[in-house]
C-alpha positions in Angstrom: 0.0 0.0 0.0 2.8 2.4 0.7 4.2 1.9 -2.8 0.9 2.8 -4.5 0.1 5.8 -2.4 3.6 7.2 -2.7 3.3 6.8 -6.5 0.0 8.6 -6.3 1.8 11.4 -4.5 4.5 11.6 -7.1 2.0 11.7 -10.0 -0.4 14.2 -8.4 -0.2 17.7 -9.7 -1.5 21.0 -8.3 -4.0 22.9 -10.4 -6.0 26.1 -10.0 -9.6 26.5 -10.8 -8.9 26.8 -14.4 -7.2 23.5 -14.5 -3.7 24.9 -15.3 -0.7 23.0 -14.1 1.5 24.8 -11.6 4.2 22.1 -11.3 6.4 20.7 -14.1 5.2 17.3 -15.4 7.0 14.3 -16.9 8.5 10.9 -15.8 11.5 12.5 -14.2 9.6 15.2 -12.4 7.0 12.6 -11.1 9.9 10.4 -9.8 11.4 13.4 -8.1 8.1 14.3 -6.4 7.6 10.8 -5.3 11.1 10.5 -4.0 10.9 13.7 -2.0 7.6 12.7 -0.4 8.9 9.2 0.3 11.9 10.8 2.0 9.5 12.7 4.2 7.5 9.6 5.1 10.7 7.7 5.7 12.0 10.4 8.0 8.9 10.4 10.1 9.0 6.6 10.4 12.7 6.5 11.2 12.2 8.9 14.2 9.9 6.4 15.8 6.3 5.3 16.4 5.5 8.3 18.7 6.1 10.8 15.9 4.3 8.6 13.5 1.2 8.5 15.8 1.1 12.3 16.0 1.6 12.7 12.3 -1.2 10.2 11.6 -3.6 12.1 13.9 -2.7 15.4 12.0 -3.3 13.7 8.6 -6.6 12.3 9.9 -7.8 15.8 10.7 -6.8 17.1 7.3 -8.5 14.2 5.5 -11.7 14.6 7.6 -11.8 18.3 6.7 -11.2 17.6 3.0 -13.8 14.9 3.0 -16.3 17.3 4.6 -15.7 19.9 2.0 -16.3 17.3 -0.8 -19.5 16.2 0.7 -20.8 19.7 1.1 -19.7 20.6 -2.5 -22.0 17.9 -3.9 -24.9 19.8 -2.4 -23.7 23.4 -2.6 -22.1 23.6 -6.1 -24.4 24.3 -9.0 -24.3 22.2 -12.2 -21.4 23.1 -14.4 -19.3 22.0 -17.4 -15.8 21.0 -16.7 -13.1 21.1 -19.4 -11.1 17.9 -19.7 -7.4 17.6 -20.5 -7.0 17.0 -24.3 -5.9 13.4 -25.1 -3.1 12.8 -27.7 -4.2 11.8 -31.1 -2.9 9.0 -33.4 -0.2 11.1 -35.0 0.9 13.0 -31.9 -1.7 15.7 -32.4 -4.2 16.5 -29.7 -7.8 15.5 -30.0 -10.5 18.2 -29.8 -11.2 19.4 -26.2 -14.1 17.7 -24.5 -16.3 18.6 -21.5 -17.4 16.7 -18.5 -20.6 17.6 -16.8 -21.5 18.0 -13.1 -25.3 17.8 -13.3 -26.1 18.0 -9.6 -28.5 15.4 -8.2 -30.2 14.0 -11.3 -31.9 10.7 -11.7 -31.0 10.4 -15.4 -27.3 10.8 -14.5 -27.6 8.0 -11.9 -29.4 5.7 -14.4 -26.7 6.3 -17.1 -24.0 5.4 -14.6 -25.5 2.1 -13.4 -24.1 0.0 -16.2 -20.5 -1.2 -16.3 -19.4 0.7 -19.5 -15.7 -0.1 -19.1 -13.4 2.2 -21.1 -9.7 2.8 -21.8 -7.6 4.1 -18.8 -6.3 7.5 -20.0 -3.2 7.2 -17.8 -2.0 3.8 -19.1 -3.9 3.3 -22.3 -5.1 -0.2 -21.2 -8.7 -1.3 -21.6 -10.4 -1.6 -18.2 -12.5 -4.6 -17.0 -13.9 -5.7 -13.7 -10.7 -7.3 -12.5 -8.5 -4.3 -13.3 -11.0 -1.9 -11.7 -11.1 -4.2 -8.6 -7.3 -4.2 -8.5 -7.1 -0.4 -8.5 -9.9 0.0 -5.9 -8.7 -2.8 -3.7 -5.5 -0.8 -2.9 -7.6 1.7 -1.1 -8.9 -1.0 1.3 -5.7 -2.6 2.3 -5.1 -0.9 5.7 -6.8 -3.8 7.5 -3.4 -5.3 8.5 -2.0 -2.0 9.8 -2.9 -2.7 13.4 -1.5 -6.2 13.3 1.7 -5.0 11.7 2.2 -2.6 14.7 1.2 -5.0 17.4 4.5 -4.6 19.2 3.9 -0.9 19.6 0.4 -1.2 21.1 -0.3 -1.3 24.9 -3.2 -3.7 24.6 -3.0 -5.3 21.1 -5.6 -8.0 21.8 -8.3 -5.3 22.3 -6.9 -2.5 20.1 -6.4 -4.5 16.9 -9.9 -6.1 16.5 -11.7 -2.9 17.7 -9.6 -0.5 15.6 -9.7 -2.8 12.5 -13.5 -3.2 12.6 -14.2 0.5 13.2 -11.7 1.5 10.4 -13.2 -1.0 7.9 -16.8 0.0 8.7 -15.9 3.7 8.5 -14.0 3.3 5.2 -16.8 1.2 3.7 -19.4 3.9 4.7 -17.3 6.7 3.2 -16.6 4.8 0.0 -20.3 3.8 -0.5 -21.4 7.4 0.2 -18.9 8.8 -2.3 -19.9 6.2 -5.0 -23.5 7.1 -4.6 -23.0 10.9 -4.7 -20.6 10.7 -7.6 -22.8 8.5 -9.7 -25.8 10.8 -8.9 -24.1 14.1 -9.9 -21.3 13.4 -12.4 -21.7 12.0 -15.9 -19.7 9.0 -17.2 -17.4 11.1 -19.3 -16.2 13.2 -16.3 -15.8 10.0 -14.2 -13.7 8.2 -16.8 -11.6 11.1 -18.1 -10.7 13.0 -15.0 -9.7 11.0 -11.9 -9.2 14.3 -10.0 -12.7 15.6 -10.6 -13.3 16.3 -6.9 -11.2 19.4 -7.3 -13.3 20.7 -10.2 -16.5 20.5 -8.2 -15.2 21.6 -4.9 -16.0 24.9 -3.2 -12.3 25.3 -2.5 -10.1 23.1 -4.7 -6.9 23.4 -2.7 -8.5 21.6 0.2 -9.2 18.6 -2.0 -5.5 18.5 -3.0 -4.5 18.8 0.7 -6.8 15.8 1.5 -5.2 13.7 -1.3 -1.8 14.4 0.0 -2.8 13.8 3.6 -4.5 10.5 2.7 -1.5 9.2 0.7 0.9 10.3 3.4 -1.1 8.6 6.1 -1.5 5.4 4.2 2.2 5.5 3.2 3.4 6.0 6.7 1.2 3.2 8.0 2.4 0.8 5.4 6.1 1.8 5.7 6.2 1.6 9.5 4.2 -1.7 9.4 6.5 -3.2 6.8 9.6 -2.2 8.7 8.3 -3.9 11.8 7.7 -7.1 9.9 11.1 -6.9 8.3 12.7 -6.4 11.7 10.9 -9.4 13.1 12.1 -11.6 10.1 15.7 -10.3 10.7 15.5 -10.9 14.4 14.4 -14.6 13.8 17.4 -14.9 11.4 15.2 -16.5 8.7 17.2 -15.1 5.8 20.7 -15.0 7.2 23.0 -12.2 6.3 20.6 -10.7 3.8 18.5 -9.1 6.5 21.1 -9.0 9.3 21.5 -5.2 9.3 17.7 -4.9 9.8 18.2 -6.1 13.4 19.8 -2.8 14.4 17.6 -0.7 16.7 17.9 2.6 18.5 18.3 3.0 22.2 14.5 3.4 22.4 13.9 0.2 20.5 13.0 1.8 17.2 14.1 -0.4 14.2 15.4 2.4 12.1 17.6 0.1 9.9 14.5 -1.9 8.9 12.8 1.4 8.0 15.7 2.2 5.7 15.4 -1.2 4.1 11.7 -0.7 3.4 12.4 2.8 2.1 14.9 1.4 -0.3 12.5 -1.2 -1.6 9.8 1.4 -2.2 12.2 3.7 -3.9 12.8 1.0 -6.4 9.1 0.6 -7.0 8.8 4.3 -7.8 10.7 3.7 -11.0 7.5 2.2 -12.4 6.1 5.8 -12.8 2.4 5.1 -12.9 0.1 3.8 -10.1 -2.2 1.7 -12.3 0.8 -0.1 -13.8 1.5 -1.8 -10.5 -2.0 -2.0 -9.2 -2.7 -5.6 -10.4 0.6 -7.0 -9.1 0.4 -5.2 -5.7 -3.2 -6.3 -5.3 -2.3 -10.0 -6.0 0.4 -9.9 -3.3 -2.1 -8.4 -0.9 -4.6 -11.1 -1.7 -1.9 -13.7 -1.1 -1.2 -12.2 2.3 -4.9 -12.2 3.2 -5.4 -15.7 2.0 -2.4 -16.8 4.2 -4.0 -15.2 7.2 -7.4 -16.8 6.5 -5.6 -20.2 5.9 -3.8 -19.8 9.3 -7.0 -19.2 11.1 -8.7 -22.1 9.2 -5.9 -24.4 10.1 -6.1 -23.5 13.8 -9.8 -24.1 13.8 -9.6 -27.4 12.0 -6.8 -28.5 14.3 -9.1 -27.9 17.3 -6.2 -26.3 19.2 -7.5 -25.6 22.8 -5.5 -22.3 23.0 -7.0 -20.9 19.9 -10.0 -19.0 21.4 -10.9 -16.0 19.1 -12.9 -13.4 20.9 -14.6 -12.2 17.7 -18.1 -13.7 18.2 -18.8 -14.0 14.5 -15.7 -16.1 13.8 -16.3 -19.3 11.9 -14.2 -21.7 9.8 -16.8 -21.2 7.0 -15.8 -17.5 6.7 -12.1 -18.5 6.7 -12.7 -20.9 3.9 -14.7 -18.4 2.0 -12.0 -15.8 2.5 -9.3 -18.2 1.1 -11.4 -19.2 -1.9 -12.4 -15.6 -2.6 -8.8 -14.4 -2.5 -7.5 -17.1 -4.8 -10.4 -16.5 -7.2 -9.8 -12.8 -7.5 -6.0 -13.3 -7.8 -6.4 -15.3 -11.0 -9.2 -13.1 -12.3 -7.0 -10.0 -11.9 -3.7 -11.5 -13.3 -3.2 -15.2 -13.8 0.5 -14.7 -14.4 1.0 -12.6 -11.3 -1.1 -15.0 -9.3 0.8 -18.0 -10.4 4.1 -16.2 -9.8 3.2 -15.1 -6.4 2.1 -18.5 -5.3 5.3 -20.0 -6.7 7.3 -17.4 -4.8 5.4 -18.1 -1.6 6.0 -21.8 -2.1 9.7 -21.3 -2.5 9.9 -19.1 0.6 8.0 -21.7 2.6 10.4 -24.4 1.3 13.4 -22.3 2.2 12.1 -21.6 5.7 11.3 -25.3 6.2 14.7 -26.3 5.1 16.4 -23.7 7.3 14.2 -24.5 10.3 12.4 -21.7 12.1 12.7 -20.9 15.8 11.3 -23.6 18.0 9.3 -21.0 19.9 7.1 -20.4 17.0 5.1 -23.6 17.1 3.9 -25.3 13.9 0.2 -25.5 13.1 1.1 -28.5 10.8 1.9 -30.5 14.0 -1.5 -29.6 15.4 -3.3 -30.6 12.2 -1.3 -33.9 12.1 -2.2 -34.7 15.7 -5.9 -34.0 15.1 -5.9 -36.2 12.0 -3.8 -39.0 13.4 -6.0 -39.2 16.6 -9.1 -39.4 14.4 -7.8 -42.2 12.3 -6.2 -44.1 15.2 -9.7 -44.3 16.7 -10.9 -45.8 13.5 -8.1 -48.3 13.3 -10.0 -51.2 15.0 -7.8 -54.1 16.1 -10.9 -56.4 15.9 -10.8 -55.9 12.2 -7.3 -57.0 11.7 -6.8 -59.6 8.9 -3.8 -61.7 8.0 -3.9 -60.4 4.4 -2.9 -57.0 5.7 -0.4 -58.0 8.3 2.8 -56.1 8.5 5.7 -56.2 10.9 5.5 -53.7 13.8 8.9 -53.7 15.4 10.1 -52.8 18.9 13.9 -52.6 18.8 15.5 -52.6 22.2 18.8 -50.6 22.2 21.2 -50.3 25.0 23.7 -47.9 23.4 23.0 -46.7 19.9 26.8 -46.2 19.2 27.1 -50.0 18.8 23.7 -50.6 17.2 23.5 -48.3 14.2 23.6 -51.1 11.5 20.9 -53.0 13.4 18.9 -49.8 13.7 18.9 -49.3 9.9 18.3 -53.0 9.2 15.2 -53.0 11.4 14.0 -49.9 9.5 14.2 -51.9 6.3 12.3 -54.8 7.8 9.3 -52.7 9.0 7.6 -52.5 5.5 5.5 -49.4 6.3 4.7 -50.7 9.8 5.3 -49.3 13.2 8.9 -49.0 14.3 9.7 -48.1 17.9 13.2 -47.6 19.4 13.0 -48.7 23.0 15.6 -48.1 25.7 15.5 -49.0 29.4 17.2 -46.8 31.9 18.0 -48.6 35.1 16.8 -47.0 38.3 14.0 -46.6 40.8 11.9 -43.4 40.7 11.4 -43.6 44.4 15.0 -43.0 45.1 15.5 -40.2 42.5 14.7 -36.5 42.7 13.2 -36.4 39.2 12.6 -38.6 36.2 15.9 -39.2 34.3 14.1 -40.4 31.2 12.4 -37.3 30.0 15.6 -35.3 29.3 16.9 -38.2 27.1 14.1 -37.9 24.5 15.8 -35.0 22.6 19.0 -37.0 22.0 17.1 -40.1 20.8 14.9 -38.1 18.5 18.1 -36.4 17.1 19.5 -39.9 16.6 16.4 -40.9 14.6 16.9 -37.8 12.4 20.6 -38.3 11.8 20.2 -42.0 11.1 17.3 -41.2 8.7 15.0 -43.9 10.0 11.3 -43.7 10.4 10.9 -44.6 14.0 9.3 -43.5 17.2 11.1 -43.4 20.5 9.9 -44.9 23.7 12.0 -44.8 26.9 11.3 -46.3 30.3 12.8 -46.4 33.8 13.0 -49.8 35.5 15.0 -51.7 38.1 16.0 -54.3 35.5 16.2 -54.5 31.7 13.9 -57.5 31.7 11.2 -55.6 33.5 11.7 -52.5 31.3 11.3 -54.7 28.2 8.0 -56.0 29.6 6.8 -52.4 30.1 7.7 -51.5 26.6 6.1 -54.6 25.0 2.9 -53.8 26.8 2.5 -50.1 26.6 4.4 -49.0 23.4 2.2 -47.9 20.5 -1.4 -46.8 20.6 -4.6 -48.4 19.5 -4.2 -50.6 16.5 -0.5 -49.6 16.2 1.3 -51.7 18.7 4.5 -53.7 18.3 4.0 -57.3 17.3 7.7 -58.2 17.0 10.6 -57.8 19.4 14.1 -57.2 17.9 17.2 -57.7 20.1 20.9 -57.7 19.4 22.6 -61.0 20.0 24.2 -61.7 23.4 27.8 -62.7 22.7 31.3 -61.8 23.8 32.1 -59.7 20.7 33.5 -56.2 21.7 31.0 -53.4 20.8 32.1 -51.0 18.1 31.5 -47.3 18.0 29.7 -46.8 14.7 29.4 -43.0 15.4 33.1 -42.8 14.4 32.7 -44.6 11.0 29.2 -43.9 9.9 29.2 -41.0 7.4 26.0 -39.5 8.9 27.6 -39.2 12.3 31.3 -38.7 11.5 30.8 -35.7 9.2 30.6 -32.3 11.0 27.0 -31.3 11.5 25.4 -27.9 11.0 25.2 -26.3 14.4 22.0 -24.6 13.5 20.2 -27.9 12.8 18.6 -29.9 15.5 20.3 -33.3 16.2 23.8 -32.3 15.4 26.6 -34.9 16.1 28.3 -33.0 18.9 25.1 -33.3 20.9 24.8 -37.0 20.2 28.4 -37.7 21.0 28.1 -36.1 24.4 24.7 -37.4 25.3 25.4 -41.1 24.5 28.2 -42.7 26.5 31.1 -44.5 24.8 30.6 -48.2 24.1 31.1 -50.7 26.9 34.7 -51.7 27.3 35.5 -55.4 26.8 35.2 -57.4 30.0 33.2 -54.7 31.8 29.9 -55.6 33.6 26.8 -55.6 31.5 23.4 -54.2 32.3 21.7 -57.5 31.3 22.7 -61.0 32.4 22.5 -64.1 30.1 19.7 -65.4 32.2 17.7 -62.2 31.9 18.4 -62.0 28.1 16.8 -65.4 27.5 14.1 -64.7 29.9 13.2 -61.5 27.9 12.9 -63.7 24.8 10.7 -66.1 26.7 8.6 -63.2 28.0 8.0 -61.8 24.5 6.8 -65.2 23.3 4.5 -65.6 26.2 3.0 -62.2 25.3 2.4 -63.6 21.8 5.1 -61.4 20.2 7.4 -62.5 17.4 11.1 -62.4 18.2 14.1 -61.5 16.1 17.7 -61.8 17.3 20.3 -60.1 15.2 23.9 -61.2 15.2 26.9 -59.5 13.5 24.7 -56.9 11.8 27.7 -54.6 11.8 29.2 -56.8 9.1 26.4 -56.1 6.6 27.5 -54.7 3.3 27.2 -50.8 3.6 25.3 -50.5 0.3 22.6 -52.8 1.7 21.9 -50.4 4.6 21.8 -47.3 2.4 18.6 -45.6 1.3 19.5 -46.0 -2.4 18.7 -48.6 -5.0 21.5 -50.9 -3.8 23.0 -51.1 -7.3 26.4 -52.8 -6.9 28.7 -55.0 -8.9 28.8 -57.5 -6.0 26.0 -60.0 -6.1 24.6 -61.2 -2.7 22.4 -64.0 -1.5 19.8 -63.9 1.3 19.7 -67.4 2.7 16.6 -68.7 4.5 16.6 -71.9 6.6 12.9 -72.3 7.5 13.2 -75.2 9.8 14.6 -75.8 13.3 18.2 -76.8 12.8 18.4 -77.9 16.4 15.5 -80.4 15.7 16.6 -82.0 12.4 14.2 -84.9 12.3 10.4 -85.1 12.4 7.8 -82.3 12.6 6.2 -80.2 10.0 9.4 -78.4 9.0 9.0 -75.4 6.7 5.2 -75.4 6.7 4.8 -74.4 10.3 3.9 -70.8 11.4 7.5 -70.0 12.3 8.9 -71.2 9.0 6.3 -69.1 7.1 7.2 -66.1 9.2 10.9 -66.5 8.2 9.8 -66.5 4.5 7.7 -63.4 5.0 10.4 -61.4 6.7 13.0 -62.4 4.1 10.5 -61.4 1.3 9.8 -58.1 2.9 13.5 -57.3 3.1 13.8 -58.1 -0.7 11.2 -55.4 -1.3 13.5 -52.7 0.0 15.3 -50.9 -2.9 18.7 -51.5 -1.3 18.0 -55.3 -1.4 16.4 -55.6 -4.8 19.5 -57.1 -6.4 20.0 -59.7 -3.7 18.8 -63.3 -4.5 16.6 -65.2 -2.1 17.6 -68.8 -1.5 15.6 -71.2 0.6 17.3 -74.4 2.0 15.5 -77.6 2.9 17.3 -80.3 5.0 16.7 -83.9 4.1 17.5 -86.9 6.3 19.7 -89.7 5.0 16.6 -91.9 4.2 14.4 -89.1 2.7 13.7 -89.1 -1.0 14.8 -85.9 -2.7 12.3 -83.7 -4.6 9.1 -84.3 -2.6 9.7 -81.6 0.0 11.0 -79.3 -2.7 7.9 -79.7 -4.8 5.6 -78.9 -1.9 7.6 -75.8 -1.1 7.7 -74.6 -4.7 3.9 -75.0 -4.8 3.6 -73.0 -1.6 5.9 -70.2 -2.9 3.9 -70.0 -6.1 0.7 -69.5 -4.0 2.4 -66.8 -1.9 3.9 -65.1 -5.0 7.4 -65.4 -3.6 10.3 -65.6 -6.1 13.1 -67.6 -4.6 15.6 -70.4 -5.4 14.9 -73.7 -3.5 17.8 -76.0 -2.7 17.8 -79.3 -0.8 20.7 -80.2 1.4 21.4 -83.6 3.0 22.5 -84.1 6.6 25.7 -86.2 6.6 26.3 -89.0 9.0 28.3 -86.6 11.3 25.5 -84.1 11.4 24.3 -85.4 14.7 21.1 -87.0 13.4 21.8 -90.4 14.8 20.0 -91.6 17.8 16.3 -91.7 18.9 13.6 -89.8 17.0 12.8 -86.3 18.2 10.4 -86.2 21.1 9.0 -82.7 20.9 9.7 -79.3 19.4 13.1 -78.1 20.5 13.9 -81.5 22.2 17.7 -80.9 22.1 17.0 -77.7 24.1 14.3 -79.0 26.4 15.1 -82.7 26.8 17.6 -84.1 29.3 20.0 -85.2 26.6 23.7 -84.5 27.2 25.2 -81.2 26.5 27.9 -82.9 24.4 25.3 -84.2 21.9 23.5 -80.9 21.7 26.7 -79.1 21.1 27.7 -81.5 18.4 24.4 -80.9 16.7 24.8 -77.2 16.8 28.3 -77.4 15.4 27.1 -79.7 12.6 24.2 -77.3 11.7 26.7 -74.4 11.7 29.0 -76.2 9.4 26.2 -77.0 7.0 25.0 -73.4 6.8 28.6 -72.1 6.3 29.1 -74.7 3.6 26.2 -73.3 1.6 27.0 -69.6 2.1 29.9 -69.7 -0.4 28.1 -71.8 -3.0 26.9 -70.2 -6.2 23.4 -70.5 -7.7 22.5 -73.9 -8.8 24.9 -75.7 -6.4 23.7 -79.0 -5.0 24.5 -80.7 -1.7 28.1 -80.6 -0.7 30.6 -79.5 1.8 32.7 -76.4 2.2 35.0 -77.2 -0.6 32.2 -76.8 -3.1 32.1 -73.0 -2.7 33.4 -70.5 -5.4 35.4 -67.7 -3.8 34.6 -65.4 -6.8 30.8 -66.1 -6.9 28.0 -64.4 -5.0 28.3 -64.3 -1.2 25.6 -64.5 1.4 24.8 -61.0 2.8 22.3 -62.1 5.4 21.1 -65.5 6.8 17.7 -66.1 8.3 17.6 -69.0 10.8 14.8 -70.6 12.8 14.9 -69.6 16.4 13.9 -72.4 18.8 11.7 -71.6 21.7 13.6 -71.1 25.0 13.4 -74.1 27.3 10.7 -74.3 29.9 13.2 -74.7 32.7 14.9 -71.3 33.4 17.9 -73.3 34.7 18.6 -74.3 31.1 18.7 -70.8 29.8 22.5 -70.5 29.7 22.8 -73.8 27.8 20.1 -72.6 25.3 22.1 -69.4 24.7 25.3 -71.3 24.3 23.7 -73.5 21.6 22.5 -70.4 19.7 26.1 -69.0 19.9 27.5 -72.2 18.4 24.8 -72.4 15.8 25.5 -68.8 14.5 29.3 -68.7 15.0 31.1 -67.2 12.0 28.0 -67.1 9.8 28.3 -63.4 9.3 25.1 -61.2 9.6 22.4 -63.5 10.9 18.8 -63.1 12.0 17.4 -65.7 14.3 13.6 -65.5 14.0 10.7 -67.1 15.8 7.2 -66.2 14.6 4.0 -67.0 16.6 1.4 -65.3 14.5 0.1 -66.3 11.0 1.4 -63.8 8.4 0.5 -65.3 5.1 -2.8 -66.0 3.3 -3.6 -67.7 0.0 -7.2 -66.7 -0.1 -8.2 -64.0 -2.6 
């Protein structure tokens, strides 16, 4: 608004009763007038809001006096003919002089003026229409944000802004409607279209009209310039655009942002180069409409988000009016100038993207978070666990992490296994709240959320305080998640004697220097997470409690995944890219219990199908697309080859799983001799000797290692059958037996698992308890 009114000042010229010009005219002269008056306005605003308030009151008195003289003139002045300024002809010659007519109050004049009758604008030569006339007129109604722009200067902004805005809008609307009515009742169309300063010609004292024009423009210009400077100062103070606006932070001792005023003055001075008011009217109006649409959209968002602290005192407020305001602004933008509207929206989008990338001050608050909360809550209530179906099953993981420094590869691998499901990072802090002055868990959330951001995983964080890790794991298994989004699978790192590694030092996302302005920078993580446990130092979890935690999860009907040597995974398989690499890899799946080699349903039980599902899900991840899935079936010495493979291939066809199936035969030294198996996990639960169970685990380990180096198409054989130059196994899925019923046998169970997975590289021991596949359409 300041731009347009200062332009109007620069283009205005003083005339006497005869219409003679008393000031030199031309583009240069108009630019000079506008610059001088802009300097006056800028000087007032630079000296502070106090001087501006006094100047505004003075201009208000002048405008009121000028307006009163105009209203009296409509009644007191007799009808008269008014000579119009000659318009240039086609060859540079002037057209014959014409006359406009002030008829006084005449019903015929009013009737003639009721139609649209758009004509050519004599100042720009452009043909007028509804949109262009609206754009010009709209600039006279844009003071509605003046109070909000100066909210920092008001003693009681919550009362002054709505009251002052409503009174000002009502007063302006009344004055404009009154002037429209009086003008159309007394002035013919020629006078209205050919002389935009016709008020002077019909005034009792023409200089008073000129004073009112100057006073109006000065008042609006000061209001816009001081309001724009306050907004600019706020943007600079929040450091949203860096060094570009840094000088605008400077203020005087009294707090006046004089540097921001100079910035605004410089921008308006550039706009003065356009030379004519109507040239910029459409563009300026579009930007105003964008601003008003943004305000309406903000209020609409707050109302739709049902934010309890959004309590507008305006009794007529409604989201319907906000939506109507947004739609009306957008409609008029494109009616006025489709190009300017599209450009302004694009510019706003780029600015929003820039601010989002840079990150605004946390004290602002984000309405998007309130909207997301409202929508998520609504849809979580509609997510009914009673309507769950196996066709739509997906893994929802709870990964228990002690120290993330040593668990980054597992953290990323679990992120790949979730397949759009829930993923929760859980951590147990040891302690008793009764003996502590405050909760030590709450301050840790910031570091864990920063970890999630830096690791680029889509996970929630859930922390708890408990006297033991086992009890804390029970807490997390029961209370993590919400409604239909609760973990169904527990993921743990393997319990072995391998020294923990500090992946913060080698992972590129954590080893590179972080931007100190971004949340979750590596210095904060390196200080908030302790160094990895030293070899031989005490652990927070005993072997007994580790196995007991697995048993607890199975009792709670949760699937269990134990991950060993995940740090040895190929780096390209943990990346977020397509995984394109010259090195081919296999994903090996052993869907039967290798510690129960004989008898039982084998690969067709629930746990075996769960292994197949998890391996297939991993293959859907872009980083694993190029890996080949291999499924191994173990045959006893007296079993006929081909039968079990045929059944499995038929099942894979029904499940639409593409995989290579291979049969391997247990040798005589594989530990299969002796009595038939008695029950599931009999080598774990039965009273057989530890030597026999250990031998079986070693034999199974040797069998798996023998197949890891074999290329595609290899049949049964030993370690010597591998091809060192062929594809290697990147990850192995093994069947995890249930822990023994007797807790006294937990250490033996863990020792068997260690033997089974020794030197296999990255391995996932999986036990599934819920059906996850369906062949029904």
